[in-house]
MIBA-537561 format. One record per residue: x, z, y of N, C-alpha, C in turn. Coordinates in steps of 0.05 Angstrom, whole numbers, plus 5000, padded with zeros to 4 digits. Atoms other than C-alpha are relative to their C-alpha. Layout:
BEGIN
XZYXZYXZY;...
This chain:
BEGIN
502349975018802134603740500649864974;499550155024804534083690502150144983;498049855015810334533670498750214983;501449795015805435063647498549894976;501550115022801534593602501749934976;498350065022807634443559501050244985;499149755012808635163539498550074975;501349915024807235463472498450265006;501549764993804736103507497549945015;502450084986799635723546498449824981;501650155020794135493500498249805014;501850204989790334853513497250054990;502749965008782834853510499349814978;500850175022779934593446497249895004;502750104994773334413479498450245009;501749794991767834803511500250075029;499849964971770234813582501650245008;498449784988773635303628498850274994;501249745006768535863618500550094972;499349935028769735833543502950104998;497249925000777235873556500350295010;499849744988776336483600498950214980;501249825020771836813548501850044977;498249975023776736673492502650155008;497549864992782636933533499750305000;500549725001779437613534500750114973;499649915027780037663459502649914987;497450095010787037353451502250155015;497949864986792337863469502549845002;497450134996798637573499499849705005;500250294995795936863507498849955027;501050094974794636523573498649734996;501450265002789235993570500349835024;499850194978789735383613497650035019;502449974983782635503638500350245019;499649764983784536193665501949925023;498150084979790435893703498749815020;501450194982786035333731498150155019;501849844983780835833756501550175020;498449844981786136283786501249835022;498950174979789435703822497849905019;502250094983782635463848499250235019;500649784983781236163874502150045022;497949984980787936183909499849785021;500450224981786635503940497850065019;502249924983780035753966500850225020;499049794982783436373994501849885022;498250124980788735954029498449835020;501750154981783335504059498750195020;501349814983779636104086501950135019;498049884982785936424114501049805020;499250204981788035764146497949975022;502250024981781135714179500050245019;499949764983781736434203502350005019;497750024981788636304232499349825023;500850194979785735714270497950135018;502249894984779436084292500950245017;499149774985783036714314502449955018;497750074983788736354349502650124990;497549905012794036614301500250305002;500149715000791937344298502150104980;497949915017797737734268499050134975;501249895025793138084218499649774980;500550225018791137414189502749874991;497450115008798337164189501350174978;498949835021800637774150498449994974;501650045024794837704102500749744986;499150265012796936984091502750034986;497449965012804037194077499850164974;500549845025801637714027498849834978;501350175020797137203993501949804988;498050195010802836693988501950154981;498249855017807337233960498850074973;501449945025802137443908499849754983;500350255016800936723887502749924988;497350085010808436583881500950194978;499149815020809637223841498449954974;501650055024803937063792501049744987;498950255011806536343783502750054987;497449935011813536623772499750154973;500449845025811037123720499049824977;501050185021807336583682502349824990;497850165008813536143682502050164983;498249845015817936713658498950074972;501349945025812936903604500249764981;499850255015813036173581502849974988;497250025010820636183576500650204979;499549795020820836833538498649934973;501450085025815536593488501449774986;498550235012819335933478502650104987;497649905011825736313466499550164974;500849865024822336773416499449814977;500750205020819636173379502549864989;497550125010826635863375501750184983;498349815014830036493351498550144976;501549895022824636673301501249914973;498850085025827836693231498049864981;501750145019825136233177499150194978;501149835021821136503118502150064979;498049965021826836413069502750095010;497549924988832136693116501150254986;498749785014837137183088499550275013;500549754986835437703141497550134989;502549895010828437783113500350084970;499749945028830837803040501350274995;498749745003834838433051497950225001;501849774999831339093037500650175024;499449834977830539503099500850284992;499149735006834340153095498950205020;500949794982832240803124502550125014;497649894987837241013177500050314998;499749715003839841713165501350115025;498849884977841542173222502950094994;497249925004848942313231500450305003;499949714997847843033252497250114998;502649895002842143493238499150105028;501049904974837743733294500850285006;499449724996839644453282502950045008;497149974995847144333290500649965030;499650054972846344133363499550265016;500449774982847144673416498349915023;501750074977841844673471501750005025;498650024974844244463539498950215019;500949804980844044993593499849875027;500550114973841344843661501550155019;
């Protein structure tokens, strides 16, 4: 959890609480608010507690065991996706060219096709 808070793609709350973070995350494309992650983790903890109780109460019913495996897999995949998103965002920020960089000072050219569309023969099936 602490690894996620150091990311530039995960925004910290500026005040207003978790509900404000969730509300703001709806209108910020591509950003993952810390409040959304906290609520999601709390929901998964609640799910794991309920599934653990069901495993105890049912004596290890195989349906509950498989549901628990699926829930753990889902939780792990979501955490992995958030970590990968954080790494990609950090890499983009590092490779972003500066404002005065020579790449931006060049005029973009329009690429011209090497062959016209009419000179190509259609492929036969």
